Backbone as numpy.savetxt, mean C-alpha at the origin, in Angstrom:
# Nx Ny Nz CAx CAy CAz Cx Cy Cz
4.22 0.96 5.33 3.20 1.87 5.15 2.11 1.31 4.40
2.36 0.41 3.41 1.39 -0.10 2.61 0.41 -1.10 3.34
1.06 -1.94 4.20 0.19 -2.86 4.98 -0.51 -2.13 5.97
-0.07 -1.04 6.45 -0.78 -0.19 7.46 -2.04 0.38 6.91
-1.83 0.94 5.73 -3.09 1.48 4.93 -4.12 0.35 4.63
-3.48 -0.76 4.08 -4.40 -1.92 3.66 -5.23 -2.38 4.94
-4.46 -2.70 6.01 -5.11 -3.16 7.24 -6.03 -2.23 7.91
-5.71 -1.06 7.88 -6.48 0.06 8.55 -7.72 0.19 7.70
-7.69 0.17 6.46 -8.93 0.24 5.61 -9.74 -0.99 5.76
-9.23 -2.14 6.08 -9.93 -3.36 6.24 -10.80 -3.10 7.53
-10.13 -2.65 8.58 -10.78 -2.50 9.80 -11.78 -1.25 10.03
-11.27 -0.22 9.41 -12.04 1.15 9.65 -12.77 1.63 8.40
-12.54 1.09 7.30 -13.31 1.49 6.08 -12.44 2.39 5.19
-12.90 2.74 3.97 -12.15 3.43 2.99 -12.00 4.82 3.38
-12.91 5.44 3.97 -12.72 6.93 4.44 -11.52 7.07 5.36
-11.44 6.16 6.31 -10.32 6.19 7.30 -8.94 5.90 6.46
-9.10 5.00 5.58 -7.85 4.73 4.77 -7.30 5.90 3.94
-8.32 6.64 3.47 -7.86 7.81 2.57 -7.25 8.83 3.53
-7.83 9.11 4.66 -7.32 10.07 5.59 -6.05 9.62 6.06
-5.84 8.44 6.36 -4.51 7.90 6.85 -3.42 8.01 5.71
-3.84 7.65 4.57 -2.96 7.80 3.40 -2.43 9.21 3.25
-3.30 10.19 3.22 -2.94 11.61 3.11 -1.98 12.08 4.23
-2.32 11.59 5.38 -1.37 11.97 6.68 -0.09 11.34 6.46
0.01 9.97 6.24 1.27 9.36 6.08 2.17 9.94 5.05
1.52 10.02 3.81 2.36 10.54 2.67 2.72 11.87 2.90
1.86 12.84 3.50 2.26 14.14 3.63 3.54 14.27 4.58
3.55 13.41 5.62 4.69 13.36 6.50 5.99 12.79 5.77
5.84 11.63 5.23 6.87 10.93 4.50 7.45 11.75 3.37
6.48 12.31 2.45 6.78 12.99 1.25 7.61 14.29 1.47
7.27 14.83 2.71 7.80 16.16 3.15 9.17 15.98 3.73
9.39 14.84 4.46 10.53 14.61 5.21 11.61 13.58 4.59
11.16 13.02 3.49 12.02 12.02 2.85 13.37 12.39 2.52
14.40 11.43 2.48 15.81 11.84 2.17 16.03 12.48 0.79
15.11 12.17 -0.17 15.32 12.53 -1.55 14.79 13.92 -1.53
14.12 14.53 -0.74 13.75 15.93 -0.97 12.19 15.87 -1.19
11.71 17.11 -1.29 10.20 17.30 -1.43 9.95 17.60 -2.93
8.95 17.03 -3.34 8.44 17.16 -4.78 6.89 17.15 -4.79
6.25 18.19 -4.86 4.78 18.31 -4.83 4.06 17.33 -5.95
4.54 17.34 -7.21 3.88 16.41 -8.07 4.10 14.92 -7.74
5.31 14.67 -7.34 5.52 13.14 -6.83 4.70 12.78 -5.64
4.50 13.78 -4.61 3.74 13.63 -3.52 2.23 13.31 -3.93
1.76 14.09 -4.82 0.35 13.91 -5.14 0.14 12.55 -5.92
1.13 12.17 -6.77 1.07 10.94 -7.46 1.11 9.75 -6.41
2.02 9.90 -5.42 2.14 8.80 -4.43 0.83 8.68 -3.60
0.25 9.84 -3.16 -0.93 9.79 -2.33 -2.08 9.17 -3.17
-2.36 9.52 -4.41 -3.27 8.85 -5.22 -3.09 7.48 -5.42
-1.80 7.10 -5.74 -1.43 5.69 -6.00 -1.68 4.77 -4.82
-1.36 5.33 -3.66 -1.57 4.51 -2.45 -2.99 4.00 -2.20
-3.98 4.73 -2.90 -5.30 4.34 -2.78 -5.52 2.95 -3.35
-4.63 2.54 -4.11 -4.79 1.08 -4.60 -4.88 0.05 -3.46
-4.12 0.38 -2.38 -4.30 -0.55 -1.20 -5.61 -0.51 -0.61
-6.35 0.66 -0.65 -7.59 0.75 -0.10 -8.62 -0.15 -0.88
-8.43 -0.03 -2.36 -9.21 -0.76 -3.30 -8.94 -2.23 -2.96
-7.77 -2.55 -2.77 -7.48 -4.03 -2.61 -8.01 -4.46 -1.36
-8.22 -3.63 -0.29 -8.77 -4.00 1.03 -10.20 -4.34 0.86
-10.83 -3.73 -0.13 -12.29 -3.92 -0.44 -12.38 -5.41 -1.07
-11.40 -5.74 -1.88 -11.36 -7.15 -2.37 -11.25 -8.12 -1.35
-10.43 -7.86 -0.34 -10.26 -8.75 0.79 -11.46 -8.96 1.54
-12.16 -7.74 1.73 -13.52 -7.73 2.55 -14.53 -8.49 1.88
-14.47 -8.59 0.48 -15.47 -9.33 -0.12 -15.38 -10.84 -0.14
-14.06 -11.21 0.41 -13.95 -12.73 0.70 -14.16 -12.99 2.21
-13.71 -12.11 3.05 -13.87 -12.47 4.51 -13.97 -11.12 5.26
-14.88 -11.06 6.33 -15.12 -9.90 7.08 -14.09 -9.73 8.36
-13.61 -10.85 8.82 -12.73 -10.75 10.01 -11.37 -11.21 9.63
-10.42 -10.38 9.81 -9.02 -10.75 9.38 -8.03 -10.70 10.56
-8.47 -10.79 11.77 -7.45 -10.84 12.98 -6.89 -12.26 13.08
-7.58 -13.33 12.60 -7.00 -14.65 12.52 -7.06 -15.13 11.14
-6.08 -15.72 10.68 -6.09 -16.27 9.24 -5.43 -17.68 9.23
-5.97 -18.43 8.25 -5.32 -19.85 8.08 -4.32 -19.70 6.96
-3.74 -20.85 6.67 -2.75 -20.85 5.55 -3.18 -20.34 4.22
-4.29 -20.73 3.86 -4.83 -20.23 2.55 -5.14 -18.80 2.61
-5.76 -18.29 3.59 -5.88 -16.88 3.67 -4.67 -16.12 3.65
-3.54 -16.72 4.36 -2.36 -15.97 4.23 -1.71 -16.05 2.81
-1.98 -17.13 2.03 -1.55 -16.95 0.72 -2.33 -15.93 -0.12
-3.65 -15.75 0.21 -4.43 -14.93 -0.46 -3.90 -13.48 -0.16
-3.69 -13.18 1.13 -3.14 -11.95 1.62 -1.78 -11.59 0.89
-0.86 -12.71 0.77 0.41 -12.45 0.00 0.17 -11.99 -1.40
-0.86 -12.84 -2.11 -1.07 -12.49 -3.45 -1.64 -11.02 -3.67
-2.44 -10.58 -2.57 -3.00 -9.35 -2.63 -1.89 -8.29 -2.37
-1.02 -8.64 -1.52 0.20 -7.66 -1.19 1.10 -7.53 -2.51
1.29 -8.60 -3.07 2.19 -8.67 -4.29 1.57 -7.80 -5.58
0.18 -8.12 -5.76 -0.40 -7.58 -6.91 -0.79 -6.16 -6.75
-1.22 -5.75 -5.48 -1.60 -4.47 -5.24 -0.31 -3.47 -5.28
0.91 -4.10 -4.81 2.15 -3.35 -4.87 2.67 -3.22 -6.40
2.35 -4.17 -7.15 2.70 -4.24 -8.53 2.04 -3.01 -9.27
0.54 -3.09 -8.89 -0.10 -1.96 -9.63 0.34 -0.55 -9.04
0.61 -0.53 -7.83 1.02 0.80 -7.14 2.34 1.23 -7.89
3.31 0.12 -8.05 4.64 0.55 -8.61 4.57 0.91 -10.15
3.59 0.27 -10.82 3.44 0.65 -12.25 2.90 2.12 -12.30
1.79 2.48 -11.46 1.33 3.74 -11.61 2.36 4.74 -11.20
2.86 4.66 -9.97 3.85 5.67 -9.53 5.05 5.81 -10.37
5.72 4.78 -10.89 6.84 4.74 -11.68 6.51 5.34 -13.13
5.33 5.08 -13.61 4.86 5.63 -14.90 4.70 7.08 -14.84
4.00 7.56 -13.80 3.79 9.02 -13.69 5.07 9.70 -13.39
5.88 9.18 -12.37 7.03 9.94 -12.01 8.08 9.91 -13.30
8.10 8.83 -14.02 8.82 8.86 -15.30 8.40 9.92 -16.22
7.03 10.02 -16.43 6.50 11.10 -17.17 6.91 12.48 -16.68
6.81 12.68 -15.32 7.05 14.01 -14.87 8.55 14.39 -14.88
9.50 13.39 -14.82 10.87 13.80 -14.67 11.64 13.50 -16.00
11.25 12.49 -16.63 11.92 12.06 -17.97 11.10 12.39 -19.18
9.83 12.76 -18.96 9.04 12.98 -20.23 8.54 11.69 -20.81
8.74 10.50 -20.00 8.53 9.23 -20.65 7.97 8.27 -19.69
6.75 7.85 -19.90 6.25 6.73 -19.04 7.13 5.53 -19.09
7.51 5.15 -20.28 8.39 3.99 -20.46 9.72 4.11 -19.73
10.25 5.21 -19.81 11.61 5.40 -19.06 11.34 5.19 -17.46
10.20 5.71 -17.03 9.89 5.59 -15.54 9.75 4.06 -15.31
9.09 3.32 -16.09 8.77 1.79 -15.83 10.12 1.10 -16.03
10.96 1.52 -16.86 12.38 0.78 -17.04 13.16 1.06 -15.83
13.15 2.24 -15.26 14.02 2.52 -14.07 13.39 1.97 -12.85
12.17 1.45 -12.84 11.59 0.69 -11.72 12.49 -0.39 -11.17
13.11 -1.04 -12.22 13.94 -2.36 -11.79 15.34 -2.15 -12.35
15.73 -1.13 -12.75 17.06 -0.98 -13.34 17.72 0.34 -12.78
18.94 0.33 -12.27 19.90 -0.70 -12.17 19.72 -1.62 -10.97
18.80 -1.25 -10.08 18.46 -2.08 -8.93 17.01 -2.57 -9.03
16.71 -3.81 -8.76 15.27 -4.27 -8.74 14.45 -3.86 -7.69
14.29 -2.49 -7.51 13.60 -1.95 -6.43 12.11 -2.23 -6.46
11.41 -2.15 -7.70 10.07 -2.59 -7.75 9.86 -3.95 -7.39
10.76 -4.87 -7.83 10.49 -6.31 -7.59 10.68 -6.53 -5.92
11.58 -5.90 -5.41 11.90 -5.97 -3.99 10.65 -5.35 -3.23
10.17 -4.33 -3.60 8.93 -3.79 -3.02 7.78 -4.79 -3.05
7.54 -5.44 -4.25 6.41 -6.27 -4.44 6.61 -7.57 -3.52
7.75 -8.19 -3.53 8.04 -9.42 -2.80 7.97 -9.10 -1.33
8.59 -7.99 -0.85 8.55 -7.74 0.51 6.99 -7.54 0.99
6.22 -6.92 0.20 4.76 -6.84 0.61 4.09 -8.12 0.57
4.56 -8.90 -0.29 3.88 -10.28 -0.34 4.15 -11.07 0.94
5.28 -10.86 1.47 5.63 -11.50 2.84 5.01 -10.73 4.00
5.02 -9.33 3.88 4.62 -8.49 5.00 3.09 -8.41 5.16
2.26 -8.48 4.11 0.79 -8.40 4.22 0.29 -9.53 5.05
0.69 -10.89 4.85 0.00 -11.85 5.66 0.57 -11.78 7.05
1.72 -11.26 7.31 2.24 -11.15 8.79 1.65 -9.99 9.51
1.57 -8.84 8.80 1.14 -7.62 9.55 -0.37 -7.41 9.59
-1.15 -7.89 8.47 -2.56 -7.66 8.51 -3.28 -8.17 9.69
-3.06 -9.44 10.21 -3.80 -9.88 11.29 -3.43 -9.11 12.53
-2.16 -8.65 12.78 -1.77 -7.97 13.88 -2.35 -6.51 14.02
-2.33 -5.89 12.82 -2.77 -4.50 12.82 -4.33 -4.47 12.88
-4.90 -5.28 12.16 -6.36 -5.52 12.10 -6.93 -5.68 13.53
-6.29 -6.80 14.13 -6.70 -7.24 15.55 -6.48 -6.05 16.56
-5.35 -5.34 16.37 -5.12 -4.23 17.39 -6.13 -3.13 17.28
-6.53 -2.84 15.88 -7.58 -1.79 15.65 -8.84 -2.23 16.26
-9.32 -3.42 16.07 -10.46 -4.04 16.67 -10.54 -3.90 18.25
-9.39 -4.26 18.82 -9.30 -4.08 20.27 -9.45 -2.67 20.80
-8.81 -1.69 19.97 -9.04 -0.39 20.45 -10.49 0.10 20.19
-11.06 -0.17 19.06 -12.37 0.18 18.94 -13.37 -0.46 19.93
-13.16 -1.71 20.29 -14.08 -2.36 21.36 -13.93 -1.57 22.78
-12.87 -1.07 23.05 -12.61 -0.28 24.23 -13.39 1.19 24.22
-13.35 1.66 23.04 -13.96 3.01 22.93 -15.44 3.15 22.77
-15.99 1.88 22.24 -17.56 1.82 22.00 -18.18 1.45 23.37
């Protein structure tokens, strides 16, 4: 989901990324196996905007992302890792505050007893350089046909 929002924002702009984020999280947040929680849904939707902001960072370095070299793939991996780290800090801090009354408790449970935050960050570090050129390129092909 994160790479989809990031790549779509790269190709279509921030407004599209915001709309996509709201749609994706509304569906996932309503149908997820842990149940529905409106405060958590709102926090997740707002936190997902981090990927839209990081797509702007990527665009400031390069305008075309359908083909990348080794160094650009390292750059996307770093963006994937750090944007996910920021996302995890925000969501876990707020959810910890909402459910435990403590931001610190939310941050501690991010990686304990299972290192879910770290797994999320590392997987996005691998997934961003793999998915971004594919998603970005596919969106550009669809846009070219429509215009």
